[in-house]
PyMOL commands that place a pseudoatom at each C-alpha (Angstrom):
pseudoatom trace, name=CA, resn=MET, resi=1, chain=A, elem=C, hetatm=0, pos=[-5.089, -11.634, -12.434]
pseudoatom trace, name=CA, resn=ASP, resi=2, chain=A, elem=C, hetatm=0, pos=[-1.798, -12.217, -10.638]
pseudoatom trace, name=CA, resn=PHE, resi=3, chain=A, elem=C, hetatm=0, pos=[-1.809, -11.126, -6.984]
pseudoatom trace, name=CA, resn=SER, resi=4, chain=A, elem=C, hetatm=0, pos=[1.447, -11.675, -5.092]
pseudoatom trace, name=CA, resn=VAL, resi=5, chain=A, elem=C, hetatm=0, pos=[2.622, -10.873, -1.577]
pseudoatom trace, name=CA, resn=VAL, resi=6, chain=A, elem=C, hetatm=0, pos=[6.314, -10.901, -0.671]
pseudoatom trace, name=CA, resn=VAL, resi=7, chain=A, elem=C, hetatm=0, pos=[7.237, -10.438, 2.982]
pseudoatom trace, name=CA, resn=ASP, resi=8, chain=A, elem=C, hetatm=0, pos=[10.964, -10.212, 3.688]
pseudoatom trace, name=CA, resn=ASP, resi=9, chain=A, elem=C, hetatm=0, pos=[12.442, -11.273, 7.002]
pseudoatom trace, name=CA, resn=LEU, resi=10, chain=A, elem=C, hetatm=0, pos=[11.351, -8.751, 9.590]
pseudoatom trace, name=CA, resn=PRO, resi=11, chain=A, elem=C, hetatm=0, pos=[12.803, -8.411, 13.071]
pseudoatom trace, name=CA, resn=GLU, resi=12, chain=A, elem=C, hetatm=0, pos=[10.689, -8.346, 16.197]
pseudoatom trace, name=CA, resn=LEU, resi=13, chain=A, elem=C, hetatm=0, pos=[9.017, -5.030, 15.578]
pseudoatom trace, name=CA, resn=ILE, resi=14, chain=A, elem=C, hetatm=0, pos=[6.110, -2.716, 15.219]
pseudoatom trace, name=CA, resn=HIS, resi=15, chain=A, elem=C, hetatm=0, pos=[4.046, -0.838, 17.700]
pseudoatom trace, name=CA, resn=TRP, resi=16, chain=A, elem=C, hetatm=0, pos=[1.403, 0.772, 15.525]
pseudoatom trace, name=CA, resn=ASP, resi=17, chain=A, elem=C, hetatm=0, pos=[-2.352, 1.169, 15.577]
pseudoatom trace, name=CA, resn=ILE, resi=18, chain=A, elem=C, hetatm=0, pos=[-2.511, -1.994, 13.521]
pseudoatom trace, name=CA, resn=LEU, resi=19, chain=A, elem=C, hetatm=0, pos=[-6.251, -2.067, 12.861]
pseudoatom trace, name=CA, resn=LYS, resi=20, chain=A, elem=C, hetatm=0, pos=[-6.431, 1.501, 11.604]
pseudoatom trace, name=CA, resn=LEU, resi=21, chain=A, elem=C, hetatm=0, pos=[-3.242, 1.260, 9.567]
pseudoatom trace, name=CA, resn=ARG, resi=22, chain=A, elem=C, hetatm=0, pos=[-4.419, -1.968, 8.003]
pseudoatom trace, name=CA, resn=TYR, resi=23, chain=A, elem=C, hetatm=0, pos=[-7.941, -0.725, 7.256]
pseudoatom trace, name=CA, resn=PHE, resi=24, chain=A, elem=C, hetatm=0, pos=[-7.245, 2.840, 6.137]
pseudoatom trace, name=CA, resn=ALA, resi=25, chain=A, elem=C, hetatm=0, pos=[-3.910, 2.350, 4.395]
pseudoatom trace, name=CA, resn=VAL, resi=26, chain=A, elem=C, hetatm=0, pos=[-2.960, -1.203, 3.441]
pseudoatom trace, name=CA, resn=ASN, resi=27, chain=A, elem=C, hetatm=0, pos=[-6.407, -2.622, 2.629]
pseudoatom trace, name=CA, resn=ASN, resi=28, chain=A, elem=C, hetatm=0, pos=[-7.449, 0.571, 0.854]
pseudoatom trace, name=CA, resn=LEU, resi=29, chain=A, elem=C, hetatm=0, pos=[-4.393, 0.624, -1.397]
pseudoatom trace, name=CA, resn=ILE, resi=30, chain=A, elem=C, hetatm=0, pos=[-4.682, -3.090, -2.186]
pseudoatom trace, name=CA, resn=SER, resi=31, chain=A, elem=C, hetatm=0, pos=[-8.392, -2.653, -2.945]
pseudoatom trace, name=CA, resn=ASN, resi=32, chain=A, elem=C, hetatm=0, pos=[-7.613, 0.242, -5.296]
pseudoatom trace, name=CA, resn=ALA, resi=33, chain=A, elem=C, hetatm=0, pos=[-4.935, -1.765, -7.078]
pseudoatom trace, name=CA, resn=LEU, resi=34, chain=A, elem=C, hetatm=0, pos=[-7.292, -4.708, -7.560]
pseudoatom trace, name=CA, resn=LYS, resi=35, chain=A, elem=C, hetatm=0, pos=[-10.078, -2.408, -8.746]
pseudoatom trace, name=CA, resn=PHE, resi=36, chain=A, elem=C, hetatm=0, pos=[-7.998, -0.718, -11.430]
pseudoatom trace, name=CA, resn=VAL, resi=37, chain=A, elem=C, hetatm=0, pos=[-6.155, -3.667, -12.980]
pseudoatom trace, name=CA, resn=SER, resi=38, chain=A, elem=C, hetatm=0, pos=[-7.907, -5.556, -15.740]
pseudoatom trace, name=CA, resn=ASN, resi=39, chain=A, elem=C, hetatm=0, pos=[-8.020, -9.280, -16.388]
pseudoatom trace, name=CA, resn=GLY, resi=40, chain=A, elem=C, hetatm=0, pos=[-4.453, -10.407, -16.767]
pseudoatom trace, name=CA, resn=GLY, resi=41, chain=A, elem=C, hetatm=0, pos=[-3.299, -7.537, -14.570]
pseudoatom trace, name=CA, resn=ARG, resi=42, chain=A, elem=C, hetatm=0, pos=[-0.731, -7.786, -11.815]
pseudoatom trace, name=CA, resn=VAL, resi=43, chain=A, elem=C, hetatm=0, pos=[-0.655, -6.569, -8.222]
pseudoatom trace, name=CA, resn=LEU, resi=44, chain=A, elem=C, hetatm=0, pos=[2.428, -7.006, -6.047]
pseudoatom trace, name=CA, resn=VAL, resi=45, chain=A, elem=C, hetatm=0, pos=[2.521, -6.279, -2.309]
pseudoatom trace, name=CA, resn=ARG, resi=46, chain=A, elem=C, hetatm=0, pos=[6.015, -6.196, -0.834]
pseudoatom trace, name=CA, resn=VAL, resi=47, chain=A, elem=C, hetatm=0, pos=[6.951, -5.746, 2.825]
pseudoatom trace, name=CA, resn=GLY, resi=48, chain=A, elem=C, hetatm=0, pos=[10.487, -5.262, 4.070]
pseudoatom trace, name=CA, resn=ILE, resi=49, chain=A, elem=C, hetatm=0, pos=[12.724, -3.137, 6.228]
pseudoatom trace, name=CA, resn=ASN, resi=50, chain=A, elem=C, hetatm=0, pos=[15.390, -0.612, 5.255]
pseudoatom trace, name=CA, resn=ALA, resi=51, chain=A, elem=C, hetatm=0, pos=[18.819, 0.081, 6.772]
pseudoatom trace, name=CA, resn=GLU, resi=52, chain=A, elem=C, hetatm=0, pos=[17.334, 2.681, 9.132]
pseudoatom trace, name=CA, resn=GLY, resi=53, chain=A, elem=C, hetatm=0, pos=[14.910, 0.121, 10.543]
pseudoatom trace, name=CA, resn=ASP, resi=54, chain=A, elem=C, hetatm=0, pos=[11.812, 1.584, 8.899]
pseudoatom trace, name=CA, resn=VAL, resi=55, chain=A, elem=C, hetatm=0, pos=[9.178, -0.784, 7.547]
pseudoatom trace, name=CA, resn=LEU, resi=56, chain=A, elem=C, hetatm=0, pos=[8.626, -0.444, 3.811]
pseudoatom trace, name=CA, resn=ILE, resi=57, chain=A, elem=C, hetatm=0, pos=[5.283, -1.505, 2.355]
pseudoatom trace, name=CA, resn=SER, resi=58, chain=A, elem=C, hetatm=0, pos=[4.788, -1.152, -1.383]
pseudoatom trace, name=CA, resn=ILE, resi=59, chain=A, elem=C, hetatm=0, pos=[1.677, -1.937, -3.380]
pseudoatom trace, name=CA, resn=ALA, resi=60, chain=A, elem=C, hetatm=0, pos=[2.314, -1.926, -7.119]
pseudoatom trace, name=CA, resn=ASP, resi=61, chain=A, elem=C, hetatm=0, pos=[0.088, -2.665, -10.101]
pseudoatom trace, name=CA, resn=ASN, resi=62, chain=A, elem=C, hetatm=0, pos=[0.131, -2.479, -13.883]
pseudoatom trace, name=CA, resn=GLY, resi=63, chain=A, elem=C, hetatm=0, pos=[-3.229, -0.722, -14.259]
pseudoatom trace, name=CA, resn=PRO, resi=64, chain=A, elem=C, hetatm=0, pos=[-3.914, 2.619, -15.958]
pseudoatom trace, name=CA, resn=GLY, resi=65, chain=A, elem=C, hetatm=0, pos=[-1.904, 4.580, -13.389]
pseudoatom trace, name=CA, resn=ILE, resi=66, chain=A, elem=C, hetatm=0, pos=[-2.038, 8.162, -12.172]
pseudoatom trace, name=CA, resn=PRO, resi=67, chain=A, elem=C, hetatm=0, pos=[-0.575, 10.906, -14.378]
pseudoatom trace, name=CA, resn=PRO, resi=68, chain=A, elem=C, hetatm=0, pos=[2.724, 12.225, -12.917]
pseudoatom trace, name=CA, resn=GLU, resi=69, chain=A, elem=C, hetatm=0, pos=[1.372, 15.772, -12.663]
pseudoatom trace, name=CA, resn=GLU, resi=70, chain=A, elem=C, hetatm=0, pos=[-1.449, 14.545, -10.384]
pseudoatom trace, name=CA, resn=ARG, resi=71, chain=A, elem=C, hetatm=0, pos=[0.705, 12.489, -8.015]
pseudoatom trace, name=CA, resn=THR, resi=72, chain=A, elem=C, hetatm=0, pos=[1.406, 15.436, -5.730]
pseudoatom trace, name=CA, resn=VAL, resi=73, chain=A, elem=C, hetatm=0, pos=[-2.277, 16.273, -5.165]
pseudoatom trace, name=CA, resn=ILE, resi=74, chain=A, elem=C, hetatm=0, pos=[-3.854, 12.812, -5.197]
pseudoatom trace, name=CA, resn=PHE, resi=75, chain=A, elem=C, hetatm=0, pos=[-3.602, 12.533, -1.389]
pseudoatom trace, name=CA, resn=GLU, resi=76, chain=A, elem=C, hetatm=0, pos=[-5.763, 15.614, -0.839]
pseudoatom trace, name=CA, resn=ARG, resi=77, chain=A, elem=C, hetatm=0, pos=[-9.346, 15.200, 0.367]
pseudoatom trace, name=CA, resn=PHE, resi=78, chain=A, elem=C, hetatm=0, pos=[-11.810, 14.518, -2.497]
pseudoatom trace, name=CA, resn=ALA, resi=79, chain=A, elem=C, hetatm=0, pos=[-8.973, 14.209, -5.038]
pseudoatom trace, name=CA, resn=GLN, resi=80, chain=A, elem=C, hetatm=0, pos=[-9.324, 11.696, -7.844]
pseudoatom trace, name=CA, resn=ALA, resi=81, chain=A, elem=C, hetatm=0, pos=[-7.170, 11.038, -10.865]
pseudoatom trace, name=CA, resn=SER, resi=82, chain=A, elem=C, hetatm=0, pos=[-8.571, 12.615, -14.009]
pseudoatom trace, name=CA, resn=ASN, resi=83, chain=A, elem=C, hetatm=0, pos=[-7.796, 9.636, -16.219]
pseudoatom trace, name=CA, resn=ASN, resi=84, chain=A, elem=C, hetatm=0, pos=[-10.914, 9.580, -18.411]
pseudoatom trace, name=CA, resn=THR, resi=85, chain=A, elem=C, hetatm=0, pos=[-10.468, 5.907, -19.256]
pseudoatom trace, name=CA, resn=ARG, resi=86, chain=A, elem=C, hetatm=0, pos=[-11.579, 4.939, -15.765]
pseudoatom trace, name=CA, resn=SER, resi=87, chain=A, elem=C, hetatm=0, pos=[-15.162, 3.912, -15.278]
pseudoatom trace, name=CA, resn=PHE, resi=88, chain=A, elem=C, hetatm=0, pos=[-14.956, 3.652, -11.500]
pseudoatom trace, name=CA, resn=SER, resi=89, chain=A, elem=C, hetatm=0, pos=[-16.449, 5.984, -8.973]
pseudoatom trace, name=CA, resn=GLY, resi=90, chain=A, elem=C, hetatm=0, pos=[-15.101, 6.859, -5.578]
pseudoatom trace, name=CA, resn=SER, resi=91, chain=A, elem=C, hetatm=0, pos=[-15.434, 9.376, -2.805]
pseudoatom trace, name=CA, resn=GLY, resi=92, chain=A, elem=C, hetatm=0, pos=[-11.943, 10.837, -3.021]
pseudoatom trace, name=CA, resn=TYR, resi=93, chain=A, elem=C, hetatm=0, pos=[-11.339, 9.871, 0.599]
pseudoatom trace, name=CA, resn=GLY, resi=94, chain=A, elem=C, hetatm=0, pos=[-9.415, 6.608, 0.154]
pseudoatom trace, name=CA, resn=LEU, resi=95, chain=A, elem=C, hetatm=0, pos=[-5.962, 7.948, -0.658]
pseudoatom trace, name=CA, resn=PHE, resi=96, chain=A, elem=C, hetatm=0, pos=[-6.470, 10.892, 1.689]
pseudoatom trace, name=CA, resn=ASN, resi=97, chain=A, elem=C, hetatm=0, pos=[-7.225, 8.476, 4.551]
pseudoatom trace, name=CA, resn=ALA, resi=98, chain=A, elem=C, hetatm=0, pos=[-4.303, 6.216, 3.617]
pseudoatom trace, name=CA, resn=ALA, resi=99, chain=A, elem=C, hetatm=0, pos=[-1.876, 9.144, 3.629]
pseudoatom trace, name=CA, resn=HIS, resi=100, chain=A, elem=C, hetatm=0, pos=[-3.295, 10.501, 6.882]
pseudoatom trace, name=CA, resn=MET, resi=101, chain=A, elem=C, hetatm=0, pos=[-2.912, 7.142, 8.617]
pseudoatom trace, name=CA, resn=VAL, resi=102, chain=A, elem=C, hetatm=0, pos=[0.680, 6.655, 7.412]
pseudoatom trace, name=CA, resn=ARG, resi=103, chain=A, elem=C, hetatm=0, pos=[1.623, 10.195, 8.453]
pseudoatom trace, name=CA, resn=SER, resi=104, chain=A, elem=C, hetatm=0, pos=[-0.015, 9.732, 11.859]
pseudoatom trace, name=CA, resn=HIS, resi=105, chain=A, elem=C, hetatm=0, pos=[2.510, 6.919, 12.373]
pseudoatom trace, name=CA, resn=PHE, resi=106, chain=A, elem=C, hetatm=0, pos=[5.325, 9.364, 11.494]
pseudoatom trace, name=CA, resn=GLY, resi=107, chain=A, elem=C, hetatm=0, pos=[5.710, 7.751, 8.091]
pseudoatom trace, name=CA, resn=GLU, resi=108, chain=A, elem=C, hetatm=0, pos=[5.752, 8.832, 4.462]
pseudoatom trace, name=CA, resn=ILE, resi=109, chain=A, elem=C, hetatm=0, pos=[3.700, 7.722, 1.486]
pseudoatom trace, name=CA, resn=THR, resi=110, chain=A, elem=C, hetatm=0, pos=[4.885, 8.295, -2.071]
pseudoatom trace, name=CA, resn=ILE, resi=111, chain=A, elem=C, hetatm=0, pos=[3.871, 7.270, -5.575]
pseudoatom trace, name=CA, resn=THR, resi=112, chain=A, elem=C, hetatm=0, pos=[6.221, 5.899, -8.216]
pseudoatom trace, name=CA, resn=ASP, resi=113, chain=A, elem=C, hetatm=0, pos=[5.710, 4.061, -11.487]
pseudoatom trace, name=CA, resn=GLY, resi=114, chain=A, elem=C, hetatm=0, pos=[4.140, 0.626, -11.223]
pseudoatom trace, name=CA, resn=LEU, resi=115, chain=A, elem=C, hetatm=0, pos=[4.827, -2.763, -12.765]
pseudoatom trace, name=CA, resn=ASP, resi=116, chain=A, elem=C, hetatm=0, pos=[5.869, -3.313, -16.359]
pseudoatom trace, name=CA, resn=GLY, resi=117, chain=A, elem=C, hetatm=0, pos=[6.155, 0.443, -16.942]
pseudoatom trace, name=CA, resn=LYS, resi=118, chain=A, elem=C, hetatm=0, pos=[2.435, 0.882, -16.227]
pseudoatom trace, name=CA, resn=GLY, resi=119, chain=A, elem=C, hetatm=0, pos=[0.261, 1.612, -13.245]
pseudoatom trace, name=CA, resn=VAL, resi=120, chain=A, elem=C, hetatm=0, pos=[1.459, 2.976, -9.939]
pseudoatom trace, name=CA, resn=CYS, resi=121, chain=A, elem=C, hetatm=0, pos=[3.342, 1.870, -6.876]
pseudoatom trace, name=CA, resn=PHE, resi=122, chain=A, elem=C, hetatm=0, pos=[2.333, 3.283, -3.507]
pseudoatom trace, name=CA, resn=ASN, resi=123, chain=A, elem=C, hetatm=0, pos=[5.309, 3.223, -1.152]
pseudoatom trace, name=CA, resn=MET, resi=124, chain=A, elem=C, hetatm=0, pos=[4.805, 3.527, 2.586]
pseudoatom trace, name=CA, resn=GLN, resi=125, chain=A, elem=C, hetatm=0, pos=[7.809, 4.002, 4.860]
pseudoatom trace, name=CA, resn=ILE, resi=126, chain=A, elem=C, hetatm=0, pos=[6.916, 3.813, 8.547]
pseudoatom trace, name=CA, resn=PRO, resi=127, chain=A, elem=C, hetatm=0, pos=[9.263, 3.842, 11.552]
pseudoatom trace, name=CA, resn=ALA, resi=128, chain=A, elem=C, hetatm=0, pos=[9.229, 0.578, 13.470]
pseudoatom trace, name=CA, resn=ILE, resi=129, chain=A, elem=C, hetatm=0, pos=[9.155, 0.355, 17.238]
pseudoatom trace, name=CA, resn=PRO, resi=130, chain=A, elem=C, hetatm=0, pos=[9.981, -3.015, 18.900]
pseudoatom trace, name=CA, resn=PHE, resi=131, chain=A, elem=C, hetatm=0, pos=[6.993, -5.300, 19.407]
pseudoatom trace, name=CA, resn=PRO, resi=132, chain=A, elem=C, hetatm=0, pos=[6.677, -9.129, 19.255]
pseudoatom trace, name=CA, resn=MET, resi=133, chain=A, elem=C, hetatm=0, pos=[6.256, -10.459, 15.706]
pseudoatom trace, name=CA, resn=ASP, resi=134, chain=A, elem=C, hetatm=0, pos=[3.355, -12.769, 16.639]
pseudoatom trace, name=CA, resn=LYS, resi=135, chain=A, elem=C, hetatm=0, pos=[1.293, -9.691, 17.563]
pseudoatom trace, name=CA, resn=ILE, resi=136, chain=A, elem=C, hetatm=0, pos=[1.474, -8.164, 14.087]
pseudoatom trace, name=CA, resn=ALA, resi=137, chain=A, elem=C, hetatm=0, pos=[-2.105, -8.590, 12.911]
pseudoatom trace, name=CA, resn=ILE, resi=138, chain=A, elem=C, hetatm=0, pos=[-1.663, -6.486, 9.773]
pseudoatom trace, name=CA, resn=PHE, resi=139, chain=A, elem=C, hetatm=0, pos=[-0.153, -9.387, 7.811]
pseudoatom trace, name=CA, resn=ASN, resi=140, chain=A, elem=C, hetatm=0, pos=[-1.906, -12.389, 9.384]
pseudoatom trace, name=CA, resn=ASP, resi=141, chain=A, elem=C, hetatm=0, pos=[-4.406, -12.813, 6.553]
pseudoatom trace, name=CA, resn=MET, resi=142, chain=A, elem=C, hetatm=0, pos=[-1.906, -12.360, 3.730]
pseudoatom trace, name=CA, resn=PRO, resi=143, chain=A, elem=C, hetatm=0, pos=[-0.741, -15.578, 2.059]
pseudoatom trace, name=CA, resn=ASN, resi=144, chain=A, elem=C, hetatm=0, pos=[2.923, -16.482, 2.591]
pseudoatom trace, name=CA, resn=SER, resi=145, chain=A, elem=C, hetatm=0, pos=[3.338, -14.030, 5.454]
pseudoatom trace, name=CA, resn=PRO, resi=146, chain=A, elem=C, hetatm=0, pos=[5.384, -15.048, 8.512]
pseudoatom trace, name=CA, resn=ASN, resi=147, chain=A, elem=C, hetatm=0, pos=[2.152, -15.522, 10.464]
pseudoatom trace, name=CA, resn=ASN, resi=148, chain=A, elem=C, hetatm=0, pos=[0.292, -17.374, 7.684]
pseudoatom trace, name=CA, resn=PRO, resi=149, chain=A, elem=C, hetatm=0, pos=[2.534, -19.699, 5.621]
pseudoatom trace, name=CA, resn=ASN, resi=150, chain=A, elem=C, hetatm=0, pos=[-0.367, -20.868, 3.397]
for i in range(1, 150): cmd.bond("trace and resi %d" % i, "trace and resi %d" % (i + 1))
show_as sticks, trace
zoom trace
């Protein structure tokens, strides 16, 4: 499996509930991506900022994906993709919680196609509020992040 994290240059920013956003949104979406890709699969986490100053976090994979017709309802409580090829169980709360946490930070979460024309990409766009970069705990454990160059 290929797991990559790309963190673009970010200004001094972010005043979020870091622990909850990390646990309920970022970690959950990364965990889902890792769960659904097979051996030889790819997961790419990308963090950047757009022209409006919003933080963009995308988590893309090349797993089995979510059918386009289900992408509008997948963030509802207890919702799960109906892809019958999946042999994984879940509560149907993960994506609901991720969406709730992003929206509680006045952000948006969307789904687009994933890597290599397969899988999905979860895109989170969250407004940034100035805060010192060394206080951003959400990315400290991620390899090659500004706070963890290893």
